[in-house]
N, C-alpha and C positions, 0 to 999 in steps of 0.2 A: 909105372904109370898108376896102377891100382893102389899101391902103397901111398903115393902122393895124394890121391883123392881121399883115401881113408883117413890119412893124417889130417887133412884140411877139414874133413867132415867132423872128425872128433874134436878138433879145435873149435869149430863153429858151434857145436853142441855144448862144449864146455863153457865158452864165452856166453852163450845164450842163457845157460843155467845160472851162471854167476851173476849175470845182469838181472835176471828175474829174482834171484835170491837177495840181491841188494835193493832192487827197486820196490819189491813188494812190501817190505817192512816200512820203507819211507812213504809209500803210497797210503798204507793203512794209517800211518801216523797223521798225515795231512787230512785224510778222510775223517779220522776221529776228532780232530780239532775243528773241522768244518762246521759241526753241529752247534758249537758253542757261540753264543752271541757276545760274551765278554769273558775275559780271562780273570782269574782270581788275583787279588792284590796282596802283596806281602804285608805282614804286620809293620806298622810304623814304629813300634817300640821293640827294640831287640833286647833279648835276654843278655845278662852279663855272661862272661865266660864260665863262671861257676854255675850259674843257673842252666846254661846250655849243657855243661858236663853232667849236671844232675838229671836233665831230661834224657840224655843219652844213656846214662846208667839205669834210670828207671825203665827204659825200654829194653835193657839187657845188652847194650852195646857200649863200646868205648868211643869217646869222641874222636873222630878221625881227623888227621892233620891236613889231609888233602881234600880239595873240592872235587866233587864228582859231577860230571855231566853225562847223563845217559844219552844214547841214541837208539833209534828203533831196532837196529841190528843187535846191539849189545843187550837191550832189554828183552828181545825175543830169545836170545840164547840163555839169559838168566831165567826167563819164564819157563823154558823147556827143561830146566834143570842142568844145563850144561855148565853154567857158572853160577855161583852164589850171587844174588843181587847185592849191590852195595847197601849198607845199613840205612843211608839217607832215603832210600826208596820207600821204606815203610812210613816215614814221616810225610814224604811227598804224596804217597797214595792216600793218606788220611785227608790231606788238604784237598786233593782232587775229588775224593769221594764226597766230602762236605759240599764242595762247589757244585758237583754234578747233581746232588740232591736238590739244589735250588734251581739250577739251570735246566735240567732235563728230568723233572720228576716223573713224567709218564713214559720215559724211554724204556725199551725192553732190555733184557739182560745182556744181549749181544752188544747193543749200542752203548750201554753203560760201561761194559767191560772194555770195549774198544776206545771209547772217549776217555775213560778213566786211565787207561794205560798211556794214551797219547798225552793227556794232561800231566800225568806223573813225569813223563819224559820232559815235557815242556817246562815244568816247574824246575827240574834239576838243571836245565839249560839256561834259564833266565833269572833264577834267584840264587843267592848265596846259601850255603848251609845254615848260616846264622839266621837268615830270613826264614828258611824252611822250618827249622826247629822252633823258632820264636812264634811263628804263625800256628804251627801244630799245637804248641802249648796254649796259645790264646784260644784255640778252638776247644780246649778242654781235653785234648788227647792225652790220656794217661799212659796208654800202652799201645804203640803201633803194631 
């Protein structure tokens, strides 16, 4: 009887921790986006494949073949050093940073970090890598 109760208690605690571990990053993501009155728009002019490859090379990366869509959980693991962040993250962060400097110029460090991370995730989920690299190049981003 005791072992059944202990097993159920451990299972409940495990499920609770897993739920919080998944819900917390997504909650912070939506909270970070909540402060923004408008989302950035991708560049209307895309760079050629050669120009994109040059932007990747200038940033110290090879142009990846696959699109990357971050999510709050994967972003949190990459931020804590568990996994290396995808290279496109550096381009998306520059776009998010430039957008936040216009949208939230008076925000504190914590709010800018949270909103910047959320916007970086949002950009990788809603834009193509070509749009991200082209927009970063248009912003004059030389090295993410």
